[in-house]
N, C-alpha and C positions, 0 to 999 in steps of 0.2 A: 590372782590370775588363775590359780588352780581351781578355785570355786567357780569362776566364770566358765572355765573349760568343762567342769563337771556339769554345771547347769545347762550349758550349750549341748553337751552330749545327751542329756536327758530329753531336751526339747526336740532336737533334730536328728538324734541317733548318729551324729558325726563325732567320732572319737578323737579327742585331742589330748596330748600330754607333753610334758617336758622330760627329756631324757638326756643322758650324758655318759661318756665313757668313765668319768670319775664321778662318783656319787656317794652320798652318805646314807640316803634312804633307799633300802632295797627295792622299794616300789618304782624307783626311777631307773632301775637297771634296764639297759636296752635289750630288746629281743634280737634275733639273728638278722632280721631285715634292717632294724635300726642301727645295729653295729656296722653293717656294711655301708649304710647311708652316711653314718657319722664319719666313716673312713673317707668317703668321697668328699664330704664337706671340708674335712681337714686338709684334703689334697687340692682344694681350690674351687671346687664346684659351689655354686651359689644356691642351688636348689636340686633336690632329688625327688623324682616322682616315678611311680611304677604301679601297674596293675598286679595285684598279688592276692593270695588266699589267706584269710584269717578265720580260724575256727570253722573251716569248711565252706566259707562264703567268700565270694569275690569282692575285693575292696580296691579303691583307688587310694594309694598312700602317697602323701606329700610331706617332705621334710625340708625345713628352712633353718639356717644356722642362727644361733645366739652367740654374739661375740662378747668377749670379756671387755668390759668398760671400766673406767677408773672407779666409778661408784660401786662396782661389783667386787673389787679386790678385798674389801674388809671381810666379806662373808666367804669368799672363795679363794683366799690366799693359799689355803692348804693344798690346793690342786696344783700349784706351780704354773698355772696357765698365765701368760702375759697378756697385757692390754692389746686388743685387736685380734687375738687368736680365738678360735672356736672353743667355747666352754660348754656347749650343749646345743640342743636343737628342739624345735617344736615339731611334733609328729601329728599329722592329721590323717585320719583313716575314715574314708567315706564309703559306706556299704552301697553296693551297686544293685542289690537284689530288688530294691524298690523301683529301680528304673527299667528293669527287664520287662515288666508288664506294659510300661509306657512304650518301650521299643517295639514290643509285640503288637500293641495297638496301632502304632504308626505303620508297621509293616502291613497289617491287615487293611488299613485305610488306603495304603498305596496299591494293594492288590485290587481293592474295590474301584479305585480311580482308573487303573488300567483296564479293568473289566468294563467300566462304563464306556471308555473310549472305544474298546473293541466292539461293544454292543452297538454303538453308534455306527461304526464302520460296517458291521455285518448287516445292520438294518438298512443301510444305503444299498448294499449289494442285493439284498432281498427285494428292495423296492424296485431296482432297475430290472431284475429278473421278472417280477410280476407284471411290470409295465408292458413287456413284450407279449404277454398272454391276452390281457384285456384291460380296458380302462376301469371296468368295475372292480376286477380283482386288485388293480393298482390302488384304487381309492381305499378299498377295504384293508389291504395290507399296510398301506401308508398310515392309516389310522391306528391299526393294531401295533405297528412298530413304534409309533409316537407314544402310545399308551405305555408300552413296555419300557421305553427309554425314560419317560417321565417317572414311571414307578421306580425304576432303578435309581434315578437321580434323587428322588424323594427319600429313598431308604439309605442313602449315603450318610455316613457320619461326618464327612467333610462338607463344608459349605460350598455350593456351586452357584456361579453367576454367569449368565450368558447375555452378551450385549451385541448390538449391531456394529458396523464398522465405525460409527460415530461415537460409540461408547454409551448409547442409550440402552438401559436395561430392558430386556425382553423376557427374562426368566430368572427366578431365584428359587432354590429348593428350600425345604422346610428347615434344614440345618442352618442356612444363611439367615433365614427369618429369626430363628431362635437365638442365634449368636449375636445378632445386632439389635434385636428388640423392635424391629419394624414389622408392620403388616405387609403382606405381598402387594396390596393395592397402593401402599405408600411408596413402593420401589419402582413399579412398572412405569416406564416413560421417563424416569430420572436417570442420572448418571452415577457411577460409583463415588462421586464427590460427596454423596450423602453420608458416607462412612469415613471420609477423609478427616484426618486429625490435625493437619498443618504442622505436625511434628516431624515429618519426613522432609529431607532436603529436596529442593527443586532438581538437583542433578540426578537423584534417584528416579524421579518421574520421567525425566528426559531419557534416561537410559532404558527404562521400561518401554516407553512409547516407541523409541527408535528400534528396539529389538522386535517387538510384535508387529510394527508397521512394515518391517522388512520380511515378514513371514516366518519369523523364528519364535521359538518358545522362550519365555522369560521366567526366571525363578528368583525369588528374593523375599526379604522380610520387610513388613510394613508395620507402623503403629497406626491402628485404626481407632475410630471413635464410635461407640454404640449410641443408640438413640437417647439413653439416659446420661450421656456425657462421659461414661467410663472409657478409659483408654486401655487397649489390649494389643499384645503382639500377635502377629499372624505370619504364616509362611504361605506365599501365593505362587501358584504355577499358572501362568496365563499363556494360552495357546491360540493362535489364529486358525480359523476354519476357512478354507479356500474352495472355490468352485473349480470346475474342470479347466477353466481358462486361467487359473492362478490368481483370481481376484478374491480378496478377503471379503467374506460374507458375514462372519461373526467372530467374536472372541469368547472363549470359554475360560473362566477363572475357577480353579479349585483352591479353596482356602482352608488352611489348617490353623487352628487356635494353638499357639505355642506359649501362651502366657505362663503356664505352670513351669515349663522348661526354663523360660527367662528368669522367673522368680528364683528357681534353684541355682541358676548360674550367678545371680546377684548375691545370694547367700554365700556361695563359695568365694566369690570375689571379695565380699565384705570380710570374710574370715581371714583370707590370705593377705589382703592389702590394707586393712584398716585396724586401728587400735580399738579394742573392745570398750575401754572406759570413756574415751573422748570422742570416738568416731572420726578422729583425724587420721590421715594417712600414716602408716607406720614407717619405720626406718627403711624397710625393703622397698616399699612403694616410693618413698622420698628419693631414694637413690636412682630408681628408674626415671623419675621425673627430672632429676638433676642431670642425668646423662642426656636426656632429650633436650633439656634447656641449653646444655653446653653445645650440642650439635647445631641448634637453631641460632644461638648467639654467634657461633663461628661463621655460619653462612651469612648472617646479617651484619657482622662486624660490630656487635653490641657488647656492652659490659653489664654485669649484674653482681649482686652481693648475696652472700650466704651468711645468715646470722644464727649463731648457736647460743641458745638461752638456757641458763641453769638458775633455778630459784635459789635464793640465799636462805639458809636455815629452814628449809622445808622439813627436814627430819625432825626438828623441834615441834613443828605443828603435828606431825603424825604421832610423836611420842607423847605429847602433852594433851592433845585434843582427840586423838584417835584417827584411825585410817579412814573412817567414813567421812569425817570432816576434810581430811586430806584429799580424798577422792573428789568430793564436791568442789573443793578449791581448784583442782586441776581441770575439772569439767568447765567451771566458770571461766577460768583463764583461757581455755581453748576457744570458748565463745567470743571472748574479748579480742583475742588475736585475729580471729576470722573477720572481725569488723574493722580492722585497721587496713584501709586501702586494699581490700580483698581482691579487687579486679586485677591487681598487678603483683600479687603475691601467691605463694604456695606454702601452706603451713603444715607442719608435721610434728607428731610427738615421737621422739626417739626412744622414750622409755623413762620410767621414774619421773623426776621433775625436770627433764630435759626436753626442749623443743627446738625445732630448726625451721627457718624461714628462707625461702628464695624470694628476692625482690629485685625488680628491674629499676634502673635509674640512669641518669646521664653520666658522662665521663668525669664528673667532679664528685667529691665526697659530700658536698653540702646537702643534696636531696636525701641521701641515705642517712645522714646524721639526723635530719628532721624526722625521718621514719623511725629511727631507733629511739628518739625522744618520745615519740608517741607510744612505743612499746613500753618504755619505762613508766610513762604516765598511766597506761592501762594496768600495769602490775601494781603500781603504788596506790591506786584507788582501792579503798578498803573492801575486803571480801566479807559481806555480811552472811554468816553461816551459823545456824543453830543459835540465833539470838546474840551472837558476838561479832564485833568487827575485828577482822584479822588483817594485819598490815604486812605486806610482803615487798621485797625488792628482788632484783635479779642481777646476775653478772652475765655479760654477753661478750662473745668473740665474733669478729667480723672478718671474713675473707672475701676478696674480690676476684672475679674472673675478667681477664686472664692473668691479672697481675700476680696473684698468689697461687695459681695452678690452672692447668687446662684439662683436668680430669676430676671426676667426682671425689675419689679418695683423697686427692691432694687438697681440694677445697674444704672438705669436711675436717680433715686433720688440722689444717691451718686455722680454721675457725675454732676448733676445740682447744688448740694450744692458746690462742688469744683469749678465750674464755677463762682458762685457768690463770692466765696473767692478770685478768681483771679481778679474779678472786684474791690473788696475792696483793693487789693494790687496795684491798679493803672492802671489796664487794660493792654492790649497788652502782656499778659503772660498766663501761664497755671499752674494749680495745680493738683496734684494727691490727691484723696480723703483721708482724715484722719479723724478718729472719732471725733477729736476736732472740725472739721468744723461743724458737726451736732449739 
């Protein structure tokens, strides 16, 4: 994990490390901010985030707790920390200096956009003033203003699209042409559907049309498609243009490409919510999903199961064949678990050789028993790694909502207890939680 954090830091300049109040390696000693954040986590907070300065530069720092688990006690017993208590945390430090130029660029683009609208308005005033003098001057000024406005729009970094009230394209600036890969002649007379990706919800389009048809400006994000088929995120500001009678004559869309920003957001989300080895949701993200699942099940009066999986004798694989083989085995198992009735399940890696699954079923145990057997079969199938067949089994604990708990912690604890009961019965089996296990 530390190697992964080090490599990730070198690739993306996002600093990550594990720290704790009790440590053996001086490199893991917390700094002042980390000490304060660890105190908050131990007092019950589930996440600490703050904008702060590091080495003279502004950073976004995020800390999430690591809890003592049963499998951790062997190495960390000297700390005196009990199972379920905070034993340390992962600190993520994201430098913000790279985003300042982007913010500055967006601000400049916003100024240009407002300047363009101001120029259009001023051009209209000048046009009306010249018309009072003479028809010749009116025509000359009109042409001059049109040239100025067109030149200003052409020099804008943002894509600009102008349509008639029916949505037929009458103008697209050079930035729009370059962004989407179409020639201007291919756009004129068409509608913005030429860049529609069909990845946006119908409700989003209804909201947009309802707003601008009512004479109001709409702002929002779209996924558009370029001529070559590439999908990209954009932020659009669509404003209606009305005549003196209040009738809409045109729509002006100012379009900002936000693909880089979205990519950065996805990187951060991946770091915070997903396990680096298997790409499965991590324990923190699993708990969020479990909380949401409980709320939905309560509303719909449904039941569901939580299955806690622990591989039997996985440590022997690591010790005898090496951690590389062990990592490959975990990655392969993650892929197999995702293939088991995936549309009704949510699979997570809790850490080490432990996985957890949320699965929906009817109010009898028979369907979930069948699902558990499929998990056993997936694990028992040989793992062919580095030229060898590796045979594995697993012990599983099952808790049911709402029978064994109506909150996330209760359900996780119940399934964990049942899993250890399965271990005591000789492994390679599963148990449903019973109060006697507690």
